[in-house]
C-alpha positions in Angstrom: -62.8 55.9 0.4 -64.4 55.2 -2.9 -68.0 56.5 -3.3 -69.5 53.5 -5.2 -72.9 53.9 -7.0 -74.2 51.4 -4.1 -73.1 54.0 -1.2 -74.7 56.8 -3.3 -77.8 55.0 -3.8 -78.1 54.1 0.1 -77.1 57.7 1.0 -79.5 59.4 -1.0 -82.2 57.1 -0.2 -81.7 57.3 3.6 -81.7 61.0 3.2 -84.9 60.9 1.4 -86.4 58.4 3.7 -85.6 60.8 6.8 -86.9 63.9 5.0 -90.0 62.0 4.2 -90.5 60.9 7.8 -89.8 64.3 9.2 -92.1 65.9 6.9 -94.8 63.0 7.7 -94.4 63.7 11.5 -94.4 67.4 11.1 -97.9 67.2 9.1 -99.1 64.7 11.7 -97.9 66.5 14.6 -99.9 69.7 13.3 -103.0 67.9 12.4 -103.0 66.0 15.8 -102.4 69.2 17.6 -105.0 71.1 15.7 -107.5 68.5 16.3 -106.8 68.0 20.0 -107.1 71.8 20.8 -110.5 71.8 18.9 -111.3 68.6 21.0 -110.0 70.7 24.2 -112.2 73.7 22.9 -115.1 71.9 22.5 -114.7 69.9 25.9 -114.0 73.1 28.0 -116.9 75.0 26.5 -119.3 72.1 27.3 -117.6 72.2 30.8 -118.2 75.9 31.2 -122.0 75.6 30.0 -122.4 72.7 32.8 -120.3 74.2 35.4 -121.7 77.9 35.2 -125.4 76.9 36.7 -123.6 74.7 39.2 -121.5 77.7 40.5 -124.7 80.1 41.0 -126.2 77.3 42.8 -123.3 77.1 45.2 -123.0 80.9 45.7 -126.8 81.4 45.8 -126.4 85.0 44.9 -124.3 85.9 47.9 -120.5 86.5 47.0 -119.7 87.9 50.5 -119.3 84.5 52.3 -116.8 83.3 49.4 -113.8 84.7 51.2 -113.2 81.8 53.7 -111.0 78.9 53.2 -113.7 76.6 53.6 -115.5 77.9 50.6 -112.4 77.7 48.6 -112.1 74.0 49.3 -115.6 73.4 48.5 -115.3 75.1 45.2 -112.0 73.2 44.3 -114.0 69.9 45.2 -116.6 70.9 43.0 -114.4 71.6 40.2 -111.4 69.2 40.6 -112.8 66.8 37.9 -111.6 69.1 35.2 -107.7 68.8 35.7 -107.2 71.5 32.8 -109.0 74.3 35.0 -106.5 76.7 36.1 -109.0 79.9 37.4 -112.3 81.2 37.1 -113.5 84.6 37.6 -117.1 85.7 38.3 -118.1 89.2 36.8 -121.2 91.1 37.3 -122.9 92.5 34.2 -121.3 95.7 34.6 -117.6 94.0 34.6 -117.0 94.2 38.2 -115.1 91.2 39.6 -117.5 89.4 42.2 -115.4 86.2 42.8 -111.7 84.8 41.7 -110.5 81.5 42.4 -106.6 81.1 43.5 -105.6 84.6 42.0 -102.2 84.0 43.6 -101.4 80.9 41.9 -102.3 82.2 38.6 -100.1 85.3 38.3 -99.0 84.5 35.0 -102.4 84.8 33.4 -103.3 88.0 31.3 -104.9 90.4 33.3 -107.4 92.0 31.0 -110.9 93.3 31.5 -114.1 91.9 29.7 -115.3 93.7 26.8 -118.7 94.2 27.8 -119.7 95.4 24.5 -119.0 92.2 22.9 -120.4 90.4 25.7 -123.8 91.8 25.2 -124.3 89.7 22.1 -123.3 86.3 23.4 -126.2 83.9 24.3 -123.7 81.0 25.3 -120.1 80.3 26.1 -117.4 81.8 23.8 -113.6 80.8 23.8 -110.4 82.4 23.0 -106.8 81.4 23.2 -104.5 83.7 25.2 -100.8 83.6 25.7 -99.7 83.8 29.3 -96.7 85.8 30.8 -94.3 82.8 30.8 -95.1 81.9 27.0 -97.9 79.1 27.6 -101.1 79.1 25.7 -104.3 79.4 27.7 -107.9 78.7 26.6 -110.1 81.4 28.0 -114.0 80.4 28.1 -116.5 83.2 29.0 -120.1 81.9 29.8 -123.1 84.0 30.6 -125.4 83.2 33.4 -129.2 83.8 32.9 -131.7 84.7 35.7 -135.1 83.1 36.1 -136.4 85.7 33.7 -133.9 85.4 30.9 -131.6 88.3 31.9 -128.2 88.2 32.0 -127.1 88.2 35.7 -123.4 87.7 35.5 -120.3 86.2 33.6 -117.8 83.7 34.2 -114.5 83.5 32.7 -112.8 80.1 32.9 -109.0 79.8 32.2 -107.8 76.1 31.0 -104.2 75.0 30.2 -103.1 73.3 27.3 -101.0 70.9 29.6 -103.1 67.6 28.5 -102.7 68.7 24.6 -99.0 69.1 25.3 -98.7 65.9 27.3 -100.4 63.8 24.5 -98.3 65.8 21.9 -95.1 64.7 23.9 -96.3 61.2 24.1 -96.9 61.1 20.4 -93.6 62.5 19.7 -92.0 59.8 21.9 -94.0 57.2 20.2 -93.6 58.5 16.6 -89.6 58.9 17.5 -89.6 55.2 18.5 -91.6 54.2 15.5 -89.4 56.3 13.2 -86.3 54.8 14.6 -87.6 51.0 14.1 -88.9 52.1 10.5 -85.8 53.7 9.8 -83.5 51.0 10.8 -85.8 48.1 8.8 -85.9 50.7 6.0 -81.9 51.4 5.9 -81.5 47.7 6.1 -84.0 47.2 3.2 -82.6 50.1 1.3 -78.8 48.7 1.8 -80.2 45.0 0.6 -81.9 46.8 -2.5 -78.6 48.6 -3.2 -76.6 45.6 -3.0 -79.2 43.7 -5.3 -79.1 46.8 -7.6 -75.6 47.1 -7.8 -74.6 43.3 -7.8 -75.3 43.1 -11.7 -73.2 45.9 -12.3 -70.2 44.6 -10.4 -70.5 41.3 -12.2 -70.6 43.7 -15.3 -67.3 45.3 -14.3 -65.8 42.1 -13.5 -66.8 40.7 -16.7 -65.6 43.5 -18.7 -62.1 43.5 -16.8 -62.0 39.6 -17.7 -62.5 40.4 -21.4 -60.2 43.1 -21.3 -57.5 40.9 -20.1 -58.1 38.3 -22.7 -60.7 35.9 -21.2 -63.1 36.3 -24.0 -65.2 33.2 -22.8 -66.3 35.0 -20.1 -70.0 34.9 -19.2 -71.8 36.8 -16.3 -75.0 35.4 -14.7 -78.3 37.3 -15.6 -81.7 36.9 -14.0 -84.8 38.7 -14.7 -85.9 40.9 -17.6 -85.2 44.5 -16.6 -82.6 46.8 -18.2 -79.7 45.5 -16.2 -80.5 42.0 -17.1 -80.7 43.0 -20.8 -77.3 44.8 -20.5 -75.7 41.4 -19.1 -77.2 39.6 -21.9 -76.1 41.9 -24.5 -72.5 41.7 -22.7 -72.5 37.9 -22.7 -73.5 38.1 -26.6 -70.7 40.6 -27.4 -68.3 38.5 -25.3 -69.4 35.5 -27.3 -69.3 37.2 -30.5 -65.7 38.2 -29.5 -64.5 34.8 -28.6 -65.8 33.4 -31.7 -64.0 36.0 -33.7 -60.8 35.6 -31.9 -60.9 31.8 -32.6 -61.7 32.3 -36.3 -58.9 35.0 -36.2 -56.5 32.5 -34.4 -57.7 29.7 -36.7 -56.9 31.9 -39.9 -53.5 33.0 -38.2 -52.7 29.3 -37.8 -53.4 28.6 -41.5 -51.3 31.6 -42.8 -48.4 30.3 -40.6 -48.8 27.1 -41.9 -49.2 28.5 -45.6 -46.3 30.6 -44.5 -44.1 27.5 -43.3 -45.3 25.3 -46.7 -44.3 28.3 -48.9 -40.8 28.9 -47.1 -40.3 24.8 -47.5 -41.2 25.1 -51.0 -39.0 28.3 -51.5 -36.3 26.4 -50.0 -36.6 23.5 -52.3 -36.9 25.9 -55.2 -33.8 27.4 -54.2 -32.1 23.9 -53.8 -33.8 22.9 -57.1 -32.1 26.0 -59.0 -28.8 25.4 -57.4 -29.0 21.6 -58.5 -29.9 22.7 -61.9 -26.8 25.2 -61.9 -24.9 22.4 -60.7 -26.3 20.0 -63.4 -25.6 22.4 -66.1 -22.2 22.4 -64.9 -22.1 18.9 -64.5 -23.2 17.9 -67.9 -20.4 19.9 -69.4 -17.8 18.9 -66.9 -18.6 15.2 -67.5 -18.7 15.8 -71.3 -15.4 17.7 -71.4 -13.4 15.5 -68.5 -14.6 12.3 -68.6 -13.2 11.5 -72.4 -9.7 12.8 -71.4 -10.0 11.4 -68.0 -10.9 8.0 -69.6 -8.0 8.2 -72.1 -5.5 9.1 -69.2 -6.9 6.0 -67.1 -6.5 3.6 -69.9 -2.9 4.6 -70.6 -2.0 4.5 -67.0 -3.4 0.9 -66.6 -1.7 0.0 -69.8 1.8 1.3 -68.4 1.0 -0.5 -64.9 0.9 -3.8 -66.7 4.3 -3.2 -68.2 6.3 -2.4 -64.8 7.5 -5.3 -62.8 6.2 -5.5 -59.4 9.1 -4.0 -57.8 9.3 -1.1 -59.8 9.2 2.1 -57.8 7.3 3.8 -60.7 4.1 1.6 -60.2 3.1 3.6 -57.1 3.1 6.7 -59.3 1.0 5.0 -61.7 -1.4 3.7 -59.2 -1.8 7.2 -57.9 -2.6 8.2 -61.2 -5.3 5.8 -61.7 -6.8 6.2 -58.2 -7.2 10.1 -58.8 -8.6 9.1 -62.3 -11.2 6.9 -60.8 -12.0 9.9 -58.1 -12.6 12.3 -61.0 -15.0 10.0 -62.4 -16.6 9.3 -59.3 -17.2 12.8 -59.0 -18.4 13.6 -62.4 -20.7 10.8 -61.7 -22.4 12.2 -58.6 -22.6 15.5 -60.5 -24.6 13.9 -63.0 -26.8 12.0 -60.5 -27.7 15.6 -59.2 -28.4 16.8 -62.7 -30.8 13.8 -63.6 -34.4 14.4 -63.0 -37.8 13.1 -63.6 -40.5 11.3 -61.9 -39.1 8.0 -60.5 -40.7 4.4 -61.1 -43.4 3.7 -58.4 -44.3 0.5 -56.8 -45.6 -1.0 -53.5 -42.2 -1.3 -51.0 -42.2 -3.3 -48.0 -39.8 -1.1 -46.0 -38.8 -3.5 -43.6 -38.2 -6.4 -46.0 -36.0 -3.6 -48.0 -34.1 -2.7 -44.6 -33.4 -6.3 -43.7 -32.0 -7.1 -47.1 -29.8 -4.2 -47.3 -28.4 -4.9 -43.6 -27.7 -8.5 -44.5 -25.9 -7.2 -47.7 -23.6 -4.9 -45.8 -22.7 -7.1 -43.0 -20.2 -9.3 -44.8 -18.4 -6.4 -46.2 -15.0 -5.1 -44.8 -16.2 -1.8 -43.7 -19.0 -3.3 -41.5 -17.3 -6.4 -40.2 -16.6 -4.5 -37.0 -19.8 -2.6 -36.9 -23.0 -4.0 -35.1 -25.9 -3.3 -37.2 -29.3 -3.3 -35.3 -32.7 -3.8 -36.9 -35.4 -2.8 -34.0 -38.1 -4.8 -33.6 -40.9 -3.4 -35.8 -44.7 -3.9 -35.9 -46.6 -4.7 -38.7 -46.3 -1.4 -41.0 -47.9 -0.4 -44.1 -46.1 -0.2 -47.7 -44.9 3.0 -49.1 -45.2 3.8 -52.8 -41.6 4.5 -53.7 -38.9 3.3 -56.2 -37.2 0.6 -54.4 -33.7 1.3 -56.1 -34.0 4.9 -55.1 -34.6 3.9 -51.7 -32.0 1.3 -51.6 -29.6 4.0 -52.8 -30.6 6.4 -50.1 -30.2 3.7 -47.1 -26.9 2.6 -48.5 -25.7 6.1 -48.6 -26.6 6.9 -45.0 -25.3 3.6 -43.8 -21.9 4.2 -45.7 -21.7 7.6 -44.1 -22.4 6.3 -40.6 -19.7 3.4 -40.9 -17.4 6.1 -42.5 -17.9 8.3 -39.4 -17.5 5.1 -37.0 -14.0 4.4 -38.9 -15.3 0.4 -39.0 -16.1 0.3 -35.4 -19.0 1.0 -33.5 -22.7 0.4 -33.6 -25.6 1.6 -35.7 -29.6 1.3 -35.1 -32.2 1.3 -37.9 -35.5 2.2 -36.9 -38.7 2.3 -38.7 -42.1 4.1 -37.4 -45.4 5.4 -38.8 -45.9 9.1 -38.2 -49.4 10.0 -39.6 -49.7 9.4 -43.3 -45.8 8.7 -43.7 -43.4 6.1 -42.7 -40.4 7.4 -41.1 -36.8 5.7 -41.2 -34.3 6.7 -38.6 -30.5 5.8 -38.7 -28.7 6.3 -35.3 -24.9 5.7 -34.6 -22.8 6.4 -31.6 -20.1 8.0 -33.4 -18.9 11.5 -33.3 -22.0 13.0 -34.5 -22.7 16.2 -36.5 -22.2 19.8 -35.0 -25.5 21.5 -34.3 -24.2 24.5 -36.5 -23.5 21.8 -39.6 -26.8 20.0 -39.4 -28.8 22.4 -41.8 -25.8 22.5 -44.3 -25.2 18.8 -44.4 -27.4 18.4 -47.3 -25.8 21.1 -49.4 -23.6 19.9 -52.5 -19.8 19.5 -51.9 -20.4 20.1 -48.1 -18.4 17.3 -46.1 -16.9 16.9 -42.7 -14.7 13.9 -44.0 -11.0 14.3 -44.1 -9.5 14.8 -47.4 -10.0 12.0 -50.2 -12.9 10.3 -48.1 -16.1 12.2 -49.6 -17.0 14.3 -52.2 -20.0 16.0 -50.6 -22.4 14.9 -53.1 -24.0 11.7 -50.9 -26.3 13.4 -49.0 -27.3 16.1 -51.4 -28.3 13.1 -53.9 -30.3 11.5 -51.1 -32.3 14.7 -50.4 -33.1 14.7 -54.1 -34.4 11.5 -54.2 -36.4 12.0 -50.9 -38.2 15.0 -52.1 -38.7 13.5 -55.7 -41.0 10.8 -53.5 -42.6 13.4 -51.5 -40.8 13.3 -48.4 -38.4 14.8 -46.4 -35.0 14.3 -44.6 -33.2 15.8 -41.8 -30.2 15.4 -39.7 -29.8 15.7 -35.9 -28.1 14.3 -32.8 -29.0 10.8 -31.5 -30.0 9.5 -28.1 -26.9 7.1 -28.4 -24.5 10.0 -28.8 -24.0 10.1 -32.3 -25.6 11.1 -35.6 -29.3 10.9 -36.4 -30.4 10.9 -40.0 -34.2 10.5 -40.7 -36.0 10.8 -43.8 -40.0 10.2 -44.5 -41.8 8.6 -47.4 -45.7 8.6 -48.0 -47.6 5.4 -47.2 -49.2 3.7 -50.1 -52.8 4.8 -50.7 -55.2 1.9 -51.2 -56.4 3.2 -54.6 -53.0 3.4 -56.1 -51.7 0.6 -58.3 -48.4 -0.9 -59.2 
């Protein structure tokens, strides 16, 4: 069993209380016994002074007739009002025993002769405490008797027991034990309550320390009073509040650092993409300059030769293949130039709902979209964005064309515009094959494509990302709830203090 502070306090206080009670009882018993012995001595001395003349009157100087039983009974009746009287002996002035009451019943009393030399000097009763053969205390009182002329005619020695004193002491002990038992019980209950009250703030403090050590820094323990324990509890509450405030401050700073790190990572990614695009742009400028002219010449001669061949000439297919590949080369170089171009785009207020509606209406009649259902979800009143309408149209056209090519001309496309804090988000869903999770982050890299050969250059989504980031937005790829791909981009909402 754990020896707690409360148990120690209860144990030591109980021991101290019992020790104080025992000491008090010892002192009280000793003082009371002394007082009762003194009182017994005074009382018996007074009795001896009163009884001695009466005894002389009873004997009338003739001690020979005192041998009969009747005489004994008369003497016992005379002295029966003193229950402490055990024996008395009458001596002559020379020390001879003249009469002794009940010597057979007092064999244990000390048998010693009178000291006549000392008795010559006494003028009144004198007392002395003796010890009997059985170990009892006996009060001896010797009283002189004087004749008519004032001379000492005899001495009477009385023996008194301390039984009444012992009885009173025994009654006092019993009373004290009862009082001590009740006082000890009440005191121990009070000590237990006091120990519990004393240790309760300590237990609360321990509970609070354990709670703080487990991370509950908002812990507050109740405090009452103005003693040291209350001051300690208040100091603990202040420490816990300070730790909680410091933790919140650290968490806030940590969140800010994480946010700054995320922003830094995002800017770093943009810088890396910008460096890659710049490298591609430098290559694109040289390639476009060096390839566009010879490809243009080849394309021109191939078209002239195509006009000279008749319709059923088998060489027309070869010339048409040459023309198609030339156009493909020009398309690639044009895309590279689009990546290479940079600069702040033109800004104007743009109604995204109106712009999306116009694009959808213009695409529906085209051959690629005739078997595709374009759904523009119901849109509540939305604010305008601050953007270049032509660039946004280019982004949307690229996303919708990619969706139509993924659906192979048959399926369903959903367009959704919603507000997310200070930006508008445009989402393009389809129910096509979608984009693999491993490819979603690479979808915007230059020359990366999942299309079969000849269907794409892998530059469309890269150009879309470049245009979106130039507007201060973000673009991402994911999986749609309709089972296909989800491409979404966000644009900042027009601020009221901006002007067209």
